[in-house]
Steps between C-alpha positions, in 0.01 A plus 500: 500500500224749578626842597355652815344834428599800710236569762529878458400598853400856574702697748359422841268224385451256783763670713323413824529126454800497270296356210573769244694252290178339376407807297182697461207287375454123498246231417414166654649233273232252396508231225225685311721811483834331433503523120407868497750593770784308338428663165509848660730466803546874540126540574575449871796553731445195720264204546354319796452125534282319752740300713255214557461451125876438484477255790218303333643485148864435406420644157379826656815515711723451195300769319553741792874432491504568126313829519730612783760539225274760335335691784541529876257242644315558827374180672158561655388257770135424570507210749765573762215610733692766688188575705446147631500488880618139472816611320635461148613194308878536524555260211291728279710797614818310412363420154412866452853597598650248257283637219610856577864393475444312173339805342746752651183677615541865599201478738241248622144562615229331707165588653387616841238227512441140601419204277478228763357465848436213737683265266270584207613649170263781401641549152442873503676805642284584801550838663595521867318680777645848542649443844836541669495127572478424126782746423718326761428163337599637159825635648577163658434316173699749292796454734476122451469532122794740484733221611425313178490795260802664338614845601259689277199718588187313607191705413167440673174541307172624645206265451144548377231421755202283418442407863535731797606397848282649775784595733708756305671746732692690230387664179638360174775753441617489861514120486741507206705769670527264797605215268780692329622638832515154658643313200733763355363408155368747247160476334395362167192721484216340305301804392219280368461336840487838676235615254297181550514521879396865497212459255367192677513678836333813363815704561697748291786313324723810500452549874568134568823490302624818672475313832760249378874550573563623145860590582560125527360404159772343285286347223140517378255245359205606289228295334149516365186398678124479475188533712289193567179531702616835637844376607819610324750223428862560398473230234829533305283416199359840398647829377620736771211743564558874494440547876784255571733686263401820680576341837840390369574857389416624850732238653786594269463865604591383851751225424677634194579256219520139619483180291144418391382156393186435296329173599293308246408137570197429282282606204813617321430770242710569188842606622447850359242561776748403771770704329271804521454445876877460542553827312257676734687363801833614356366851439361522855831386650703740290278792596525427872709742707849382597510275798609671819802317639471377859675704768871435552556180689149367438560337161726231641244416768197458278537122471562468875201467727432774751374221728684179574254231391405268783560155353298351785174667392226234505179707463253228604194720444610578144582133437149400611338768283704395197411134554132598511529703181682218321226256597223740394658556159603144413228277648313310226157617621392859551520591871181569694409862589599432859820326394650806330496714813668737581553558125248645259308232310510694172878545531547129557275405206684744272839369609394140444387585146832669429684191619298275270593714202861514609519122518394488136749773410780311676417158355435572132855627422620152606278358222615702197354266236163470671495876573514567125128412501450812712131528592430127503807434714417788736143377551617146571771625735250712695272198548792285618633739763152584626433131562824422684683632807828677460799268540725584796817496287575583135133583458536634145659174384235293679224708339666474157516119526133489600399732215700301243344173617151648462586641158603156373134404518416769240583392145579859396750550780635149554811501274647818646396411855668160478834653398485769770408244765782265397754781529372592847512137612862488386581780742271431794382208713143482624242601583519355851201437721480867600522608136859623521779424254876510534789538256617178335865438583542162328518440125174468308413325174146444381296494183150621422279404205306800372164500323571413139769248584808717548735387777711746701778432750618722784847439644659679796834447672594513867404808702195724518648752257617249237378565148195312374524386141194419294511256207218413265425219259208352309322214669 
């Protein structure tokens, strides 16, 4: 049996949200980093897993359960859509709660953003307008989600903005102060997102972060980014730049040492490079001044809202705006200049391009054999998603099936694509007329003849999470 390492928390780390048990510095657990992390488990104090990856893949869920015996594991949600005026998917909240219990998670996190509007899945964390109405919607949705989550801290993460709403009535920092006051939740402060928002708005990052309720920061995210056409993107695929490290140091001067997580989702360097970034984060946290404890009587109230959330909040104006945004970002054809109003046309075009890339990033991990061809697979995937509308449900799976089918027409890619596609078909039914797929509940048995004559069989039992077994023979 694997022994769970001590998390070695610092005194006062995460004391606001009660998340000090996770330790000092963590890393997002990704398959590309698994071997290095498991060979040097003391490199980090905790890890984070994307909750939706565990929902989509039984293997990823089993892996998360296994690593929870080594490190504290923080589930990080990306599709609960706490900012949706139409409400959250309660079944998704229940699944998130079940995952937290399985992993004995010390804390769970989600975003102050929306990923669906007007019945359309956007597929990307879209920032909210900075309004009291939006903060009230978040509070209502958090209260609904809380019923399905275990009694652990729920941390709310600030979002990067690629598209600005025209009707903001609060500044960014004041908006997040309103959110934490109304929800009672502490912040997962994404320093990279603050930096991106400031740079792209022509503002001072240090001044912007000082406007945040830093006394309510219980955890920090940090990641690398890059400029493209004058716009800074928090890419999670580049080294952390020095100005972002400097911004983190300024935050820690105000917050004291809190858990810090390094995010890396692509273009993975040799692990030594990530280890050097982790060491920098550890040094910054250790050099931060001690955290000032909250006044007597306040600590127990920090996870209790200072406002009673109005569960009847409907926010029709916000719902209409979100439906419009969802249509602008997911429609197959580029909207007309008049059609984007009241939003900025350049913002909409940029956001649509980001979504196209994200569809590729979401689909290729579901095709691990095909993805081994790297550039060829990425080019084919980009052409496929550009030529097809986003499916309303399980879009990544629908895109992966479409990409695999196209790849089978290429002799170089066909053998790997056929195996990946067969495994996906064992787990999912579709696509339907609207392009959507759904989990396969019934048993599945099918064979596929590969180029060269080899025959493979995929067999699955009853239930969407049943194991799929692959057998091969010579034809």
